[in-house]
Short mmCIF file of the C-alpha atoms (twelve columns), coordinates in Angstrom:
data_MODEL
# 
_entry.id   MODEL 
# 
loop_
_atom_site.group_PDB 
_atom_site.id 
_atom_site.type_symbol 
_atom_site.label_atom_id 
_atom_site.label_alt_id 
_atom_site.label_comp_id 
_atom_site.label_asym_id 
_atom_site.label_seq_id 
_atom_site.Cartn_x 
_atom_site.Cartn_y 
_atom_site.Cartn_z 
_atom_site.pdbx_PDB_model_num 
ATOM 1   C CA . UNK A 1   121.089 132.983 129.832 1 
ATOM 2   C CA . UNK A 2   120.641 129.576 128.250 1 
ATOM 3   C CA . UNK A 3   117.499 127.443 128.306 1 
ATOM 4   C CA . UNK A 4   119.566 124.290 128.786 1 
ATOM 5   C CA . UNK A 5   123.375 124.012 129.099 1 
ATOM 6   C CA . UNK A 6   125.545 121.629 127.072 1 
ATOM 7   C CA . UNK A 7   125.786 118.186 128.661 1 
ATOM 8   C CA . UNK A 8   122.109 118.103 129.744 1 
ATOM 9   C CA . UNK A 9   120.185 114.891 129.081 1 
ATOM 10  C CA . UNK A 10  116.467 115.309 128.191 1 
ATOM 11  C CA . UNK A 11  114.294 112.306 129.011 1 
ATOM 12  C CA . UNK A 12  110.551 112.093 128.587 1 
ATOM 13  C CA . UNK A 13  107.837 110.589 126.449 1 
ATOM 14  C CA . UNK A 14  104.626 108.686 126.864 1 
ATOM 15  C CA . UNK A 15  103.327 105.139 126.914 1 
ATOM 16  C CA . UNK A 16  99.903  103.675 127.199 1 
ATOM 17  C CA . UNK A 17  97.444  100.862 126.844 1 
ATOM 18  C CA . UNK A 18  93.778  101.092 125.978 1 
ATOM 19  C CA . UNK A 19  91.136  98.440  125.666 1 
ATOM 20  C CA . UNK A 20  87.562  99.213  124.678 1 
ATOM 21  C CA . UNK A 21  84.450  97.951  122.909 1 
ATOM 22  C CA . UNK A 22  82.086  99.855  120.616 1 
ATOM 23  C CA . UNK A 23  79.207  98.082  122.370 1 
ATOM 24  C CA . UNK A 24  78.658  95.038  124.606 1 
ATOM 25  C CA . UNK A 25  78.538  92.625  121.639 1 
ATOM 26  C CA . UNK A 26  81.682  93.941  119.905 1 
ATOM 27  C CA . UNK A 27  85.118  92.368  120.143 1 
ATOM 28  C CA . UNK A 28  87.630  94.244  122.298 1 
ATOM 29  C CA . UNK A 29  90.070  96.629  120.572 1 
ATOM 30  C CA . UNK A 30  93.457  96.677  122.321 1 
ATOM 31  C CA . UNK A 31  96.078  99.352  121.629 1 
ATOM 32  C CA . UNK A 32  99.594  99.587  123.112 1 
ATOM 33  C CA . UNK A 33  102.005 102.446 122.396 1 
ATOM 34  C CA . UNK A 34  105.430 103.552 123.549 1 
ATOM 35  C CA . UNK A 35  107.019 106.853 122.488 1 
ATOM 36  C CA . UNK A 36  110.149 107.847 124.457 1 
ATOM 37  C CA . UNK A 37  111.813 111.241 123.980 1 
ATOM 38  C CA . UNK A 38  115.577 111.095 124.425 1 
ATOM 39  C CA . UNK A 39  117.803 114.084 123.757 1 
ATOM 40  C CA . UNK A 40  121.324 115.169 124.609 1 
ATOM 41  C CA . UNK A 41  122.404 118.816 124.444 1 
ATOM 42  C CA . UNK A 42  125.806 118.749 122.780 1 
ATOM 43  C CA . UNK A 43  125.851 122.591 122.686 1 
ATOM 44  C CA . UNK A 44  123.977 125.175 124.771 1 
ATOM 45  C CA . UNK A 45  120.334 125.106 123.581 1 
ATOM 46  C CA . UNK A 46  120.978 122.530 120.800 1 
ATOM 47  C CA . UNK A 47  119.831 118.947 121.353 1 
ATOM 48  C CA . UNK A 48  120.501 115.784 119.339 1 
ATOM 49  C CA . UNK A 49  117.419 113.554 119.645 1 
ATOM 50  C CA . UNK A 50  116.715 109.852 119.286 1 
ATOM 51  C CA . UNK A 51  113.197 109.449 117.848 1 
ATOM 52  C CA . UNK A 52  111.365 106.184 118.602 1 
ATOM 53  C CA . UNK A 53  107.740 105.047 118.339 1 
ATOM 54  C CA . UNK A 54  106.054 101.672 118.774 1 
ATOM 55  C CA . UNK A 55  102.302 101.120 118.298 1 
ATOM 56  C CA . UNK A 56  100.408 97.844  118.223 1 
ATOM 57  C CA . UNK A 57  96.675  97.276  117.967 1 
ATOM 58  C CA . UNK A 58  94.573  94.152  117.682 1 
ATOM 59  C CA . UNK A 59  90.922  93.254  117.432 1 
ATOM 60  C CA . UNK A 60  89.554  89.824  116.669 1 
ATOM 61  C CA . UNK A 61  91.564  88.524  113.649 1 
ATOM 62  C CA . UNK A 62  92.929  91.959  112.703 1 
ATOM 63  C CA . UNK A 63  96.134  93.625  113.823 1 
ATOM 64  C CA . UNK A 64  98.220  96.661  112.952 1 
ATOM 65  C CA . UNK A 65  101.687 97.687  114.086 1 
ATOM 66  C CA . UNK A 66  104.171 100.472 113.522 1 
ATOM 67  C CA . UNK A 67  107.804 100.934 114.482 1 
ATOM 68  C CA . UNK A 68  109.653 104.214 113.830 1 
ATOM 69  C CA . UNK A 69  113.293 105.058 114.522 1 
ATOM 70  C CA . UNK A 70  115.248 108.170 113.614 1 
ATOM 71  C CA . UNK A 71  117.520 111.038 114.533 1 
ATOM 72  C CA . UNK A 72  116.702 114.693 114.936 1 
ATOM 73  C CA . UNK A 73  117.696 117.967 116.549 1 
ATOM 74  C CA . UNK A 74  115.899 120.684 118.569 1 
ATOM 75  C CA . UNK A 75  116.870 124.266 119.308 1 
ATOM 76  C CA . UNK A 76  115.644 125.916 122.539 1 
ATOM 77  C CA . UNK A 77  115.086 129.674 123.029 1 
ATOM 78  C CA . UNK A 78  114.604 131.250 126.479 1 
ATOM 79  C CA . UNK A 79  111.507 133.483 126.444 1 
ATOM 80  C CA . UNK A 80  111.595 134.743 130.058 1 
ATOM 81  C CA . UNK A 81  110.084 131.890 132.048 1 
ATOM 82  C CA . UNK A 82  109.050 129.841 129.016 1 
ATOM 83  C CA . UNK A 83  111.240 127.846 126.657 1 
ATOM 84  C CA . UNK A 84  110.304 127.809 122.969 1 
ATOM 85  C CA . UNK A 85  111.709 124.986 120.847 1 
ATOM 86  C CA . UNK A 86  111.741 123.944 117.208 1 
ATOM 87  C CA . UNK A 87  113.178 120.796 115.713 1 
ATOM 88  C CA . UNK A 88  113.451 118.539 112.713 1 
ATOM 89  C CA . UNK A 89  114.262 114.856 112.345 1 
ATOM 90  C CA . UNK A 90  114.536 112.081 109.775 1 
ATOM 91  C CA . UNK A 91  112.613 108.912 110.640 1 
ATOM 92  C CA . UNK A 92  112.424 105.431 109.149 1 
ATOM 93  C CA . UNK A 93  108.914 103.979 109.600 1 
ATOM 94  C CA . UNK A 94  107.769 100.389 109.157 1 
ATOM 95  C CA . UNK A 95  104.075 99.377  109.237 1 
ATOM 96  C CA . UNK A 96  102.416 95.982  109.076 1 
ATOM 97  C CA . UNK A 97  98.789  94.936  109.120 1 
ATOM 98  C CA . UNK A 98  96.716  91.812  108.831 1 
ATOM 99  C CA . UNK A 99  92.980  91.419  108.320 1 
ATOM 100 C CA . UNK A 100 92.073  87.746  108.400 1 
ATOM 101 C CA . UNK A 101 94.196  86.071  105.703 1 
ATOM 102 C CA . UNK A 102 95.204  89.425  104.096 1 
ATOM 103 C CA . UNK A 103 98.626  90.692  105.177 1 
ATOM 104 C CA . UNK A 104 100.394 93.894  104.132 1 
ATOM 105 C CA . UNK A 105 103.463 95.876  105.111 1 
ATOM 106 C CA . UNK A 106 105.245 99.001  103.989 1 
ATOM 107 C CA . UNK A 107 108.070 101.256 105.044 1 
ATOM 108 C CA . UNK A 108 109.479 104.658 104.233 1 
ATOM 109 C CA . UNK A 109 111.459 107.641 105.375 1 
ATOM 110 C CA . UNK A 110 109.821 110.905 106.437 1 
ATOM 111 C CA . UNK A 111 110.611 114.233 108.094 1 
ATOM 112 C CA . UNK A 112 109.402 114.829 111.649 1 
ATOM 113 C CA . UNK A 113 108.907 118.464 112.643 1 
ATOM 114 C CA . UNK A 114 108.473 119.750 116.198 1 
ATOM 115 C CA . UNK A 115 107.423 123.107 117.559 1 
ATOM 116 C CA . UNK A 116 106.436 123.753 121.141 1 
ATOM 117 C CA . UNK A 117 106.741 125.711 124.351 1 
ATOM 118 C CA . UNK A 118 107.832 124.511 127.784 1 
ATOM 119 C CA . UNK A 119 106.051 126.354 130.592 1 
ATOM 120 C CA . UNK A 120 108.269 126.145 133.648 1 
# 
């Protein structure tokens, strides 16, 4: 019995917006994020994944942003009603920030590991 058959498309993720103040006199901190999970099982239990992340925050004259994009894979194991998965990906990340007149940016490549259980 397979957790997921070849040809299955996995779609999921999360997105959000938050806006809050430390106190009534503070400037509002706004944060927006978008993190879709897109995977395609090219073999039974083995998924190729597109890894994406976008985060943006701003407060007064300060801002920070991140964009990540990469590729990965996950393997699913049927555990009798639950599906265990483990995965690994390679991601390119780009960050930028500004604080008043100071601006900075950096980028790099990192490994993204996943381990979890699906309770169905």
